[in-house]
N, CA and C of each residue as an Amber inpcrd file, in Angstrom:
protein
   672
 -53.0420000 -17.1240000  81.5290000 -52.7250000 -15.7170000  81.3720000
 -51.9990000 -15.5170000  80.0390000 -52.4710000 -14.5720000  79.2370000
 -51.8600000 -14.3480000  77.9390000 -50.4990000 -13.6900000  78.1090000
 -49.4500000 -14.2070000  77.4440000 -48.1390000 -13.5530000  77.5290000
 -48.2550000 -12.0870000  77.1280000 -47.6130000 -11.2210000  77.8990000
 -47.7900000  -9.7810000  77.7220000 -46.4530000  -9.0680000  77.5770000
 -46.3610000  -8.1980000  76.5790000 -45.1960000  -7.3340000  76.3860000
 -45.6360000  -5.9000000  76.6450000 -45.0200000  -5.2680000  77.6210000
 -45.3080000  -3.8760000  77.9450000 -44.1740000  -3.0070000  77.4160000
 -44.4990000  -2.0200000  76.6020000 -43.5020000  -1.1200000  76.0270000
 -43.7720000   0.3030000  76.5140000 -42.8680000   0.8160000  77.3420000
 -43.0320000   2.1340000  77.9430000 -42.2830000   3.2040000  77.1600000
 -42.9980000   4.2680000  76.8160000 -42.3480000   5.4750000  76.3110000
 -41.5870000   6.1220000  77.4730000 -40.6660000   7.0130000  77.1480000
 -39.8660000   7.6480000  78.2030000 -40.3330000   9.0710000  78.4930000
 -40.0780000   9.9960000  77.5650000 -40.3250000  11.4160000  77.8160000
 -41.8210000  11.7160000  77.9240000 -42.2230000  12.2370000  79.0710000
 -43.6210000  12.5550000  79.3000000 -44.4320000  11.3840000  79.8140000
 -43.8550000  10.1860000  79.7580000 -44.5650000   8.9820000  80.2070000
 -43.9120000   8.4290000  81.4710000 -42.7410000   7.8380000  81.3380000
 -42.0200000   7.3740000  82.5200000 -41.4950000   8.5520000  83.3370000
 -40.9010000   9.5250000  82.6380000 -40.2480000  10.6350000  83.3290000
 -40.4900000  11.9550000  82.6180000 -40.2290000  13.0280000  83.3480000
 -40.1030000  14.3670000  82.7740000 -38.6760000  14.8200000  83.0210000
 -38.0280000  15.3080000  81.9720000 -36.6090000  15.6530000  82.0670000
 -36.3520000  17.1490000  82.1410000 -37.4070000  17.9480000  82.2060000
 -37.1970000  19.3880000  82.2810000 -36.5770000  19.9790000  81.0380000
 -36.8060000  19.3370000  79.8910000 -36.2810000  19.8650000  78.6280000
 -34.8350000  19.5260000  78.3430000 -34.2740000  18.5550000  79.0660000
 -32.8610000  18.2170000  78.8940000 -32.5450000  17.7840000  77.4630000
 -33.3930000  16.9480000  76.8830000 -33.1370000  16.4670000  75.5380000
 -33.2030000  17.5690000  74.5020000 -34.1800000  18.4430000  74.6190000
 -34.3180000  19.5650000  73.6850000 -33.0900000  20.4610000  73.7350000
 -32.6660000  20.8070000  74.9400000 -31.4920000  21.6710000  75.0790000
 -30.2440000  21.0030000  74.5140000 -30.1070000  19.7020000  74.7440000
 -28.9220000  18.9990000  74.2460000 -28.8910000  18.9650000  72.7250000
 -30.0220000  18.7180000  72.0940000 -30.0640000  18.7050000  70.6330000
 -29.7740000  20.0980000  70.0790000 -30.3510000  21.1240000  70.6700000
 -30.0970000  22.4780000  70.2000000 -28.6240000  22.8560000  70.3640000
 -28.0410000  22.4960000  71.4830000 -26.6190000  22.7880000  71.6940000
 -25.7520000  22.0660000  70.6650000 -26.1160000  20.8240000  70.3620000
 -25.3540000  20.0350000  69.3910000 -25.4080000  20.6860000  68.0190000
 -26.5840000  21.0730000  67.5970000 -26.7450000  21.6800000  66.2760000
 -26.0500000  23.0360000  66.2010000 -26.1850000  23.8250000  67.2410000
 -25.5470000  25.1410000  67.2530000 -24.0300000  25.0210000  67.2080000
 -23.4850000  24.0070000  67.9100000 -22.0330000  23.7880000  67.8940000
 -21.5390000  23.3890000  66.5080000 -22.4290000  22.7890000  65.7140000
 -22.0870000  22.3830000  64.3550000 -22.3840000  23.4860000  63.3410000
 -22.8270000  24.6500000  63.8300000 -23.1030000  25.7640000  62.9420000
 -24.4530000  25.6990000  62.2520000 -25.3550000  24.8840000  62.7860000
 -26.6960000  24.7430000  62.1990000 -27.6390000  25.7120000  62.9200000
 -28.2700000  26.5960000  62.1610000 -29.1940000  27.5490000  62.7510000
 -30.4610000  26.8350000  63.2110000 -30.9150000  27.1690000  64.4150000
 -32.1460000  26.6000000  64.9280000 -33.3090000  27.4050000  64.3620000
 -34.1340000  26.7730000  63.5660000 -35.2410000  27.4630000  62.9060000
 -36.4660000  27.5420000  63.7780000 -37.6210000  27.5030000  63.1480000
 -38.8880000  27.5980000  63.8540000 -39.0350000  26.4620000  64.8590000
 -39.4730000  26.7920000  66.0570000 -39.6110000  25.7680000  67.0940000
 -40.7690000  24.8320000  66.7700000 -40.6700000  23.6020000  67.2440000
 -41.7330000  22.6220000  67.0670000 -41.6930000  21.6460000  68.2340000
 -42.8040000  20.9840000  68.4590000 -42.8890000  20.0410000  69.5740000
 -42.1850000  18.7410000  69.2210000 -41.3600000  18.2500000  70.1510000
 -40.6900000  16.9620000  69.9630000 -41.5820000  15.7950000  70.3820000
 -42.7660000  16.0790000  70.9460000 -43.5950000  15.0430000  71.5500000
 -43.9280000  13.9220000  70.5750000 -43.5060000  12.7240000  70.9260000
 -43.7910000  11.5500000  70.1140000 -42.8750000  11.3580000  68.9280000
 -41.9230000  12.2720000  68.7200000 -41.0010000  12.1530000  67.5860000
 -39.7910000  11.3100000  67.9690000 -39.1560000  10.7170000  66.9750000
 -37.9070000   9.9950000  67.2090000 -36.7380000  10.9770000  67.1250000
 -35.6250000  10.6210000  67.7690000 -34.4420000  11.4790000  67.7220000
 -34.0160000  11.7720000  66.2870000 -34.0270000  10.7460000  65.4500000
 -33.6030000  10.9390000  64.0570000 -34.5380000  11.8940000  63.3200000
 -35.8330000  11.7640000  63.5600000 -36.7920000  12.6410000  62.8950000
 -36.6230000  14.0860000  63.3630000 -36.3110000  14.2610000  64.6430000
 -36.0960000  15.6080000  65.1870000 -34.8840000  16.2590000  64.5260000
 -33.7840000  15.5270000  64.4560000 -32.5750000  16.0640000  63.8360000
 -32.8240000  16.3470000  62.3570000 -33.4790000  15.4260000  61.6740000
 -33.7650000  15.6110000  60.2480000 -34.5550000  16.9090000  60.0190000
 -35.5790000  17.1070000  60.8300000 -36.4100000  18.3080000  60.6350000
 -35.6190000  19.5780000  60.8720000 -34.7760000  19.6000000  61.8960000
 -33.9440000  20.7810000  62.1470000 -33.0070000  21.0460000  60.9650000
 -32.3950000  20.0090000  60.4430000 -31.4730000  20.1840000  59.3180000
 -32.2110000  20.6680000  58.0770000 -33.3760000  20.1400000  57.8390000
 -34.1780000  20.5730000  56.6900000 -34.5980000  22.0320000  56.8430000
 -34.9660000  22.4250000  58.0640000 -35.3330000  23.8180000  58.3060000
 -34.1640000  24.7580000  58.0520000 -32.9470000  24.2500000  58.2530000
 -31.7460000  25.0590000  58.0110000 -31.3540000  25.0600000  56.5350000
 -32.1660000  24.3840000  55.7140000 -31.9050000  24.3650000  54.2810000
 -30.8300000  23.3990000  53.8520000 -30.5150000  22.4220000  54.6820000
 -29.4610000  21.4740000  54.3710000 -30.0150000  20.2430000  53.6700000
 -29.2000000  19.6670000  52.8170000 -29.5450000  18.3790000  52.2180000
 -29.1640000  17.2940000  53.2220000 -30.1320000  16.5280000  53.6520000
 -29.9200000  15.6230000  54.7730000 -29.5540000  14.2310000  54.2940000
 -28.4330000  13.7210000  54.8190000 -28.0160000  12.3460000  54.5710000
 -28.0080000  11.6040000  55.8950000 -28.1790000  10.2840000  55.8190000
 -28.2310000   9.4810000  57.0460000 -26.9420000   9.6290000  57.8550000
 -25.8000000   9.7060000  57.1760000 -24.5210000   9.8350000  57.8770000
 -24.4410000  11.1450000  58.6510000 -25.0710000  12.1910000  58.1240000
 -25.0780000  13.4820000  58.8190000 -25.8700000  13.3830000  60.1160000
 -27.0240000  12.7220000  60.0630000 -27.8240000  12.5220000  61.2730000
 -27.0360000  11.6960000  62.2900000 -26.3460000  10.6550000  61.8210000
 -25.5330000   9.8190000  62.7150000 -24.4980000  10.6580000  63.4590000
 -23.8350000  11.5790000  62.7400000 -22.8030000  12.4110000  63.3590000
 -23.3940000  13.3480000  64.4020000 -24.5540000  13.9180000  64.0880000
 -25.2070000  14.8090000  65.0490000 -25.5530000  14.0500000  66.3220000
 -26.1160000  12.8660000  66.1920000 -26.5220000  12.0960000  67.3690000
 -25.3130000  11.6070000  68.1720000 -24.2110000  11.3460000  67.4970000
 -22.9920000  10.9500000  68.2140000 -22.4950000  12.1100000  69.0840000
 -22.5460000  13.3210000  68.5440000 -22.0990000  14.5020000  69.2870000
 -23.1010000  14.9240000  70.3560000 -24.3200000  14.4890000  70.1900000
 -25.4030000  14.8380000  71.1120000 -25.2630000  14.1510000  72.4720000
 -24.7160000  12.9440000  72.4990000 -24.6910000  12.1340000  73.7230000
 -23.9720000  12.8190000  74.8920000 -22.7390000  13.3200000  74.7320000
 -22.1050000  13.9660000  75.8930000 -22.8450000  15.2170000  76.3650000
 -23.4750000  15.9300000  75.4380000 -24.2450000  17.1070000  75.8310000
 -25.5250000  16.6990000  76.5490000 -26.1140000  15.5750000  76.1280000
 -27.2810000  15.0600000  76.8460000 -26.8980000  14.6710000  78.2710000
 -25.7660000  14.0020000  78.4310000 -25.3030000  13.6270000  79.7750000
 -25.1870000  14.8680000  80.6590000 -24.6530000  15.9420000  80.1100000
 -24.4870000  17.1780000  80.8630000 -25.8330000  17.7880000  81.2220000
 -26.7560000  17.8300000  80.2610000 -28.0650000  18.4230000  80.5190000
 -28.8610000  17.5980000  81.5280000 -28.8040000  16.2790000  81.4150000
 -29.5150000  15.4130000  82.3590000 -28.9570000  15.6030000  83.7650000
 -27.6630000  15.6700000  83.8700000 -27.0220000  15.8470000  85.1810000
 -27.4540000  17.1380000  85.8550000 -27.6210000  18.2070000  85.0700000
 -27.8640000  19.5240000  85.6440000 -29.3170000  19.9970000  85.5790000
 -30.1980000  19.2100000  84.9710000 -31.6030000  19.6150000  84.8580000
 -32.2380000  19.7330000  86.2390000 -33.0450000  20.7500000  86.4350000
 -33.6620000  20.9930000  87.7440000 -35.0110000  20.2900000  87.8840000
 -35.8390000  20.3450000  86.8750000 -37.1950000  19.7630000  86.9680000
 -37.1560000  18.3770000  86.3390000 -36.7540000  17.3980000  87.1240000
 -36.4930000  16.0590000  86.6060000 -37.1000000  15.0450000  87.5590000
 -38.0630000  14.2510000  87.0960000 -38.7300000  13.3270000  88.0170000
 -39.4160000  12.1930000  87.2720000 -39.6910000  11.1050000  88.0110000
 -40.4810000   9.9960000  87.4970000 -41.9470000  10.2640000  87.8220000
 -42.8180000   9.9070000  86.8940000 -44.2380000  10.1670000  87.0970000
 -44.8530000   9.1870000  88.0910000 -45.8810000   9.6680000  88.7750000
 -46.5710000   8.8650000  89.7820000 -47.1250000   7.5770000  89.1740000
 -46.9770000   6.5130000  89.9240000 -47.5130000   5.2230000  89.4970000
 -46.5700000   4.3980000  88.6540000 -45.5470000   5.0190000  88.0830000
 -44.6690000   4.2920000  87.1650000 -43.7800000   3.2790000  87.8920000
 -43.2270000   3.6650000  89.0260000 -42.3640000   2.7340000  89.7410000
 -43.1450000   1.5110000  90.1970000 -44.3580000   1.7140000  90.6760000
 -45.1910000   0.5870000  91.0910000 -45.5600000  -0.2840000  89.8890000
 -45.8280000   0.3580000  88.7520000 -46.1550000  -0.3990000  87.5390000
 -44.9880000  -1.2810000  87.1210000 -43.7850000  -0.7410000  87.1760000
 -42.5990000  -1.5170000  86.8190000 -42.4280000  -2.6930000  87.7760000
 -42.5310000  -2.4180000  89.0750000 -42.3340000  -3.4590000  90.0840000
 -43.3690000  -4.5640000  89.9490000 -44.6250000  -4.1800000  89.7980000
 -45.6700000  -5.2000000  89.6730000 -45.5660000  -5.9370000  88.3420000
 -45.1520000  -5.2480000  87.3110000 -44.9640000  -5.9070000  86.0240000
 -43.8610000  -6.9450000  86.0740000 -42.7950000  -6.6290000  86.7970000
 -41.6900000  -7.5770000  86.9600000 -42.1410000  -8.8320000  87.7190000
 -43.0850000  -8.6530000  88.6160000 -43.5540000  -9.7750000  89.4350000
 -44.6290000 -10.6010000  88.7380000 -45.1770000 -10.0890000  87.6780000
 -46.2850000 -10.7550000  86.9800000 -45.7480000 -11.8410000  86.0580000
 -46.3640000 -13.0000000  86.0900000 -45.9340000 -14.1050000  85.2460000
 -46.1420000 -13.7810000  83.7660000 -45.2970000 -14.3460000  82.9260000
 -45.4300000 -14.2400000  81.4690000 -45.5360000 -12.7910000  81.0040000
 -44.7260000 -11.9230000  81.6140000 -44.7470000 -10.5060000  81.2630000
 -43.3210000 -10.0110000  81.0420000 -43.1170000  -9.3010000  79.9400000
 -41.8130000  -8.7270000  79.6240000 -41.9400000  -7.2120000  79.5750000
 -41.0870000  -6.5260000  80.3340000 -41.1140000  -5.0680000  80.3930000
 -39.9990000  -4.4890000  79.5340000 -40.3860000  -3.6530000  78.5760000
 -39.4030000  -3.0320000  77.7040000 -39.7220000  -1.5670000  77.4620000
 -38.9120000  -0.9450000  76.6450000 -39.0920000   0.4520000  76.2820000
 -39.6010000   0.5430000  74.8510000 -40.3940000   1.5460000  74.5970000
 -40.8410000   1.8470000  73.2420000 -40.6980000   3.3450000  73.0700000
 -39.5250000   3.7840000  72.5980000 -39.1650000   5.1960000  72.6690000
 -38.4580000   5.6730000  71.4140000 -38.6710000   6.9340000  71.0930000
 -37.9750000   7.5400000  69.9690000 -36.5430000   7.8980000  70.2850000
 -36.1420000   7.8070000  71.5480000 -34.7440000   8.0360000  71.9160000
 -33.8580000   6.9420000  71.3430000 -32.6530000   7.3050000  70.9020000
 -31.6820000   6.2620000  70.6120000 -31.3550000   5.5740000  71.9330000
 -30.9060000   4.3220000  71.8730000 -30.8280000   3.5370000  73.1050000
 -29.9050000   4.1490000  74.1450000 -28.7470000   4.6170000  73.7510000
 -27.8270000   5.1680000  74.7540000 -28.4210000   6.4030000  75.4080000
 -29.1380000   7.2150000  74.6340000 -29.8060000   8.3860000  75.2020000
 -30.9070000   7.9900000  76.1650000 -31.6530000   6.9400000  75.8150000
 -32.7190000   6.4420000  76.6880000 -32.1420000   6.0160000  78.0360000
 -31.0450000   5.2740000  77.9990000 -30.4380000   4.7710000  79.2430000
 -29.8850000   5.9210000  80.0940000 -29.3270000   6.9330000  79.4460000
 -28.8210000   8.0990000  80.1850000 -29.9590000   8.7920000  80.9240000
 -31.0740000   8.9800000  80.2440000 -32.2190000   9.6580000  80.8590000
 -32.7730000   8.8640000  82.0400000 -32.8980000   7.5530000  81.8840000
 -33.4860000   6.7330000  82.9330000 -32.5310000   6.5030000  84.1020000
 -31.2300000   6.6010000  83.8440000 -30.2500000   6.3580000  84.9090000
 -30.3920000   7.3650000  86.0440000 -30.7480000   8.5980000  85.6990000
 -30.8330000   9.6190000  86.7580000 -31.9130000   9.2880000  87.7810000
 -32.9820000   8.6080000  87.3640000 -34.0400000   8.2370000  88.3090000
 -33.9230000   6.7750000  88.7420000 -32.8140000   6.1320000  88.3790000
 -32.5040000   4.8050000  88.9100000 -33.2430000   3.6400000  88.2920000
 -33.7480000   3.7870000  87.0670000 -34.5080000   2.6740000  86.4820000
 -33.9520000   2.2080000  85.1280000 -32.7540000   2.6290000  84.7820000
 -32.1910000   2.2430000  83.4770000 -32.0370000   0.7370000  83.3500000
 -31.7450000   0.0620000  84.4730000 -31.5070000  -1.3840000  84.4270000
 -32.7780000  -2.2020000  84.6260000 -33.9180000  -1.5410000  84.7040000
 -35.1770000  -2.2760000  84.8930000 -35.7750000  -2.7330000  83.5610000
 -35.1790000  -2.2980000  82.4500000 -35.6800000  -2.6450000  81.1210000
 -34.5510000  -3.3050000  80.3250000 -34.6770000  -4.5960000  80.0900000
 -33.6050000  -5.3330000  79.4230000 -33.6650000  -5.2370000  77.9050000
 -34.7430000  -4.7060000  77.3650000 -34.8960000  -4.6300000  75.9100000
 -35.8000000  -3.4570000  75.5720000 -35.9950000  -3.2560000  74.2920000
 -36.9120000  -2.2040000  73.8650000 -36.8550000  -2.0120000  72.3630000
 -37.6560000  -1.0740000  71.9060000 -37.5970000  -0.5810000  70.5420000
 -37.1750000   0.8670000  70.6430000 -36.1500000   1.2650000  69.8960000
 -35.5070000   2.5650000  70.0920000 -35.4330000   3.3600000  68.7920000
 -35.1340000   4.6440000  68.9420000 -34.9930000   5.5010000  67.7820000
 -33.8520000   5.1110000  66.8680000 -32.9210000   4.3000000  67.3650000
 -31.8430000   3.8040000  66.5030000 -32.2850000   2.5700000  65.7160000
 -33.4460000   2.0000000  66.0460000 -33.9940000   0.8890000  65.2670000
 -34.6720000   1.3980000  64.0010000 -35.3470000   2.5250000  64.1250000
 -36.0480000   3.0930000  62.9760000 -36.4260000   4.5320000  63.2840000
 -36.5170000   5.3310000  62.2370000 -37.0070000   6.6930000  62.3890000
 -38.5270000   6.7040000  62.5180000 -39.1640000   5.6270000  62.0790000
 -40.6130000   5.4890000  62.1280000 -41.0210000   4.8470000  63.4510000
 -41.9340000   5.4790000  64.1580000 -42.2850000   5.0060000  65.5030000
 -42.9400000   3.6240000  65.4860000 -43.7840000   3.3520000  64.5120000
 -44.4330000   2.0420000  64.4780000 -43.4150000   0.9350000  64.2400000
 -42.4070000   1.2030000  63.4280000 -41.3870000   0.1880000  63.1530000
 -40.5300000  -0.0930000  64.3760000 -40.1860000   0.9420000  65.1270000
 -39.3650000   0.7020000  66.3250000 -40.1740000  -0.0180000  67.3920000
 -41.4730000   0.2770000  67.4790000 -42.3210000  -0.4490000  68.4260000
 -42.4350000  -1.9150000  68.0350000 -42.5130000  -2.1710000  66.7430000
 -42.5770000  -3.5570000  66.2750000 -41.3010000  -4.2960000  66.6610000
 -40.1470000  -3.6240000  66.5350000 -38.8800000  -4.2380000  66.9390000
 -38.8920000  -4.5550000  68.4310000 -39.4040000  -3.6320000  69.2440000
 -39.4860000  -3.8770000  70.6820000 -40.4270000  -5.0160000  71.0170000
 -41.5560000  -5.0620000  70.3220000 -42.5270000  -6.1360000  70.5620000
 -41.9430000  -7.4970000  70.2170000 -41.2010000  -7.5720000  69.1250000
 -40.5710000  -8.8330000  68.7270000 -39.5320000  -9.2750000  69.7490000
 -38.7730000  -8.3430000  70.2750000 -37.7680000  -8.6890000  71.2870000
 -38.4330000  -9.1640000  72.5750000 -39.5080000  -8.4990000  72.9600000
 -40.2220000  -8.9400000  74.1560000 -40.8230000 -10.3180000  73.9790000
 -41.3880000 -10.5850000  72.8110000 -41.9750000 -11.8990000  72.5400000
 -40.9100000 -12.9870000  72.5660000 -39.7190000 -12.6600000  72.0660000
 -38.6270000 -13.6380000  72.0710000 -38.2240000 -13.9910000  73.5000000
 -38.2190000 -12.9920000  74.3910000 -37.9070000 -13.2500000  75.7960000
 -38.9410000 -14.1790000  76.4090000 -40.1910000 -14.0140000  76.0050000
 -41.2760000 -14.8570000  76.5180000 -41.3660000 -16.1850000  75.7850000
 -40.5100000 -16.3490000  74.7620000 -40.4940000 -17.5700000  73.9560000
 -41.8790000 -17.8540000  73.3670000 -42.4930000 -16.7980000  72.8670000
 -43.8480000 -16.8700000  72.3050000 -43.8910000 -16.0150000  71.0470000
 -44.5390000 -16.4740000  69.9850000 -44.6700000 -15.6210000  68.8060000
 -45.3550000 -14.3020000  69.1660000 -44.8990000 -13.2170000  68.5520000
 -45.4910000 -11.9130000  68.8760000 -47.0060000 -11.9000000  68.6590000
 -47.4650000 -12.5830000  67.6380000 -48.8900000 -12.5750000  67.3220000
 -49.7420000 -13.2530000  68.3910000 -49.1000000 -13.9870000  69.2950000
 -49.8320000 -14.6500000  70.3780000 -49.6780000 -13.9040000  71.6990000
 -49.0120000 -12.7750000  71.6620000 -48.8180000 -11.9610000  72.8630000
 -49.7860000 -10.7790000  72.8820000 -50.1030000 -10.3450000  74.0760000
 -50.7520000  -9.0480000  74.2440000 -49.6340000  -8.0160000  74.3300000
 -49.5990000  -7.0990000  73.3790000 -48.5930000  -6.0410000  73.3640000
 -49.2790000  -4.7380000  73.7440000 -48.7320000  -4.0620000  74.7480000
 -49.3260000  -2.8100000  75.2300000 -48.2760000  -1.7070000  75.1410000
 -48.6320000  -0.6290000  74.4490000 -47.7580000   0.5340000  74.3180000
 -48.2600000   1.6050000  75.2850000 -47.4140000   1.9850000  76.2300000
 -47.7760000   3.0040000  77.2140000 -47.1090000   4.3040000  76.7990000
 -47.9190000   5.3100000  76.4840000 -47.3620000   6.5650000  75.9980000
 -48.2420000   7.7520000  76.3200000 -47.7400000   8.9420000  76.0070000
 -48.4440000  10.1770000  76.3870000 -48.8080000  11.0570000  75.1960000
 -48.6640000  10.5570000  73.9700000 -48.9410000  11.4010000  72.8080000
 -49.8130000  10.6740000  71.7890000 -50.4580000  11.4230000  70.9100000
 -51.2030000  10.7950000  69.8180000 -50.3150000   9.9270000  68.9180000
 -49.0570000  10.2700000  68.7920000 -48.1430000   9.4550000  67.9760000
 -47.9580000   8.0670000  68.5840000 -47.9360000   7.9800000  69.9100000
 -47.8400000   6.6720000  70.5670000 -49.0800000   5.8360000  70.2620000
 -50.2390000   6.4760000  70.3300000 -51.4950000   5.7750000  70.0690000
 -51.5370000   5.2770000  68.6310000 -51.1910000   6.1460000  67.6900000
 -51.2390000   5.7790000  66.2730000 -50.2650000   4.6570000  65.9530000
 -49.0620000   4.7210000  66.5270000 -48.0560000   3.6920000  66.2480000
 -48.4700000   2.3510000  66.8480000 -49.0840000   2.3820000  68.0260000
 -49.5770000   1.1420000  68.6370000 -50.6290000   0.4990000  67.7410000
 -51.5560000   1.3010000  67.2670000 -52.6010000   0.7840000  66.3810000
 -51.9900000   0.1950000  65.1100000 -50.9500000   0.8320000  64.5940000
 -50.3390000   0.3950000  63.3390000 -49.7350000  -0.9990000  63.4350000
 -49.3340000  -1.4130000  64.6470000 -48.7450000  -2.7510000  64.7990000
 -49.7150000  -3.7180000  65.4720000 -50.9660000  -3.2960000  65.6410000
 -51.9630000  -4.1710000  66.2440000 -51.8350000  -4.3210000  67.7440000
 -51.2150000  -3.3450000  68.3990000 -51.0260000  -3.4000000  69.8550000
 -52.1090000  -2.5900000  70.5610000 -52.2860000  -2.8520000  71.8480000
 -53.1390000  -2.0060000  72.6730000 -52.4050000  -0.7090000  72.9610000
 -53.1380000   0.3890000  72.9950000 -52.5400000   1.6830000  73.3360000
 -53.0680000   2.1200000  74.6940000 -52.1450000   2.3780000  75.6170000
 -52.4850000   2.7930000  76.9820000 -51.9520000   4.2090000  77.1470000
 -52.8620000   5.1900000  77.0800000 -52.4500000   6.5900000  77.1020000
 -52.4980000   7.1680000  78.5070000 -51.4710000   7.9450000  78.8400000
 -51.4320000   8.6470000  80.1240000 -51.2410000  10.1360000  79.8600000
 -52.0230000  10.9550000  80.5570000 -51.9810000  12.4060000  80.3290000
 -50.9520000  13.0700000  81.2400000 -49.7190000  12.5850000  81.1690000
 -48.6490000  13.1100000  82.0160000 -47.6520000  13.9490000  81.2230000
 -47.9070000  14.0910000  79.9230000 -47.0210000  14.8800000  79.0760000
 -47.6880000  16.1820000  78.6590000 -47.5890000  16.4980000  77.3770000
 -48.1050000  17.7830000  76.8830000 -49.5360000  17.7080000  76.3760000
 -50.1630000  16.5230000  76.4350000 -51.5480000  16.3660000  76.0060000
 -52.4160000  16.0110000  77.2120000 -53.6010000  16.6490000  77.2990000
 -54.4890000  16.3170000  78.4040000 -55.3270000  15.0930000  78.0560000
 -56.0730000  14.6250000  79.0350000 -56.8250000  13.3790000  78.8700000
 -57.8580000  13.4930000  77.7510000 -58.5460000  14.6090000  77.6670000
 -59.5600000  14.7850000  76.6250000 -58.9280000  14.7300000  75.2350000
 -57.7700000  15.3540000  75.0740000 -57.0950000  15.3200000  73.7840000
 -56.6870000  13.9010000  73.4070000 -56.1800000  13.1520000  74.3710000
 -55.7640000  11.7800000  74.0940000 -56.9660000  10.9040000  73.7570000
 -58.0520000  11.0680000  74.4810000 -59.2490000  10.2810000  74.2150000
 -59.7750000  10.5210000  72.8040000 -59.5380000  11.7120000  72.2800000
 -59.9680000  12.0260000  70.9270000 -59.2970000  11.1750000  69.8700000
 -58.1680000  10.5500000  70.2230000 -57.4470000   9.6790000  69.2840000
 -57.7850000   8.2030000  69.5080000 -58.7430000   7.9430000  70.3700000
 -59.2920000   6.6090000  70.6110000 -58.2490000   5.5520000  70.9920000
 -57.5370000   5.7850000  72.0820000 -56.6520000   4.7380000  72.5920000
 -57.4740000   3.5880000  73.1600000 -56.8310000   2.4590000  73.3780000
 -57.5250000   1.3360000  74.0040000 -57.9810000   1.7160000  75.4060000
 -57.0960000   2.3680000  76.1580000 -57.3930000   2.8520000  77.5020000
 -56.6790000   4.1810000  77.7080000 -57.2220000   5.0200000  78.5660000
 -56.5630000   6.2870000  78.8680000 -56.8740000   6.6950000  80.3050000
 -55.8400000   7.2010000  80.9790000 -55.9770000   7.6560000  82.3610000
 -55.1580000   8.9300000  82.5310000 -55.4640000   9.6760000  83.5600000
 -54.6880000  10.8830000  83.8400000 -53.2420000  10.5290000  84.1550000
 -53.0430000   9.3980000  84.8180000 -51.7040000   8.8710000  85.1040000
 -51.8640000   7.4320000  85.5630000 -50.7720000   6.7390000  85.7480000
 -50.8480000   5.3750000  86.2440000 -51.1710000   5.3290000  87.7380000
 -51.1760000   6.4870000  88.3690000 -51.5760000   6.5490000  89.7800000
 -53.0900000   6.7430000  89.9250000 -53.8030000   6.9430000  88.8230000
 -55.2540000   7.1340000  88.8790000 -55.9420000   5.8460000  89.2970000
 -57.0620000   5.9380000  89.9710000 -57.7830000   4.7260000  90.4130000
 -58.0800000   3.8000000  89.2370000 -57.7020000   2.5380000  89.4010000
 -57.9740000   1.5290000  88.4010000 -56.9800000   1.4520000  87.2580000
 -56.0700000   2.4200000  87.1480000 -55.1700000   2.4580000  85.9950000
 -54.2020000   1.2640000  85.9920000 -53.5810000   1.0020000  87.1200000
 -52.5890000  -0.0650000  87.1580000 -53.2120000  -1.4380000  86.9360000
 -54.3800000  -1.6600000  87.5240000 -55.0570000  -2.9290000  87.3110000
 -55.4530000  -3.0850000  85.8440000 -55.8720000  -1.9970000  85.2180000
 -56.2370000  -2.0480000  83.7960000 -55.0270000  -2.3770000  82.9330000
 -53.8870000  -1.8460000  83.2850000 -52.6650000  -2.1190000  82.5190000
 -52.2490000  -3.5730000  82.6440000 -52.3130000  -4.1100000  83.8680000
 -51.7820000  -5.4440000  84.1190000 -52.8480000  -6.5250000  84.0420000
C-alpha cells in the first residue's frame, strides 16, 4: 500500500460555519477603522490574502506586520462568532472518512487550509474534531495555497517516515483554488461539492476525482 497523506480543507469541505469567519474578519477590520469595501468570495482564499485584499480596497499600504496585527485581533472575535453561529455543522461522510483514514495503514491525516492554525482549531473544536488532525498546512505557513499545501504534505510524509515524493498526497477541497493548488504540488485533487461550487463547476477544473460529497456512493472508497 502506497503511503498516503490526506489534507482536508476546512470551510465548505469538513464543515460549514454559517459565515462565522467572514463576520469575525469584518468585525476586526471595522474595529480598527478599516472600511469594508466591495464584497468578494473568501472561498479558497487564505486568511492573509483575505485581510490583504480588504486593506488594499480601503486604500491602505499593506505591510506584513499590519496583517499580523489584524489576525491577532481576529482570534477572540472568531471564538465569539463560532460559539454563537446558528448554521454550523460537519458535512456528511467526513466523520467516517476521518475514522477510516485513522484506521488505514500508512496513512496520515492532516489539514490543508487557508485558515491560520489557531483559527482552524477553533473552528473544528465546535464539532469535536480539532484533535483528530495532528498536523497540516495552514494560512500562517504561506499566503499562497500551493505553498501551504506543500508544507502540510511534507509534514505528513515526515510522520510516515517516507519522502514526500514517494507518497500519495490527496487534497480534499471544495473550490477551484483547492484543485489548482493540488495540481501545483503534484498531488491528487479530490473535490467535493459541499461548498459554494456545484459538481459541474468543479468538474470543469478537472480534479482527479469529484463527488457531490463524501457520503456519495463510492466516494469514500475512492478517497481511501
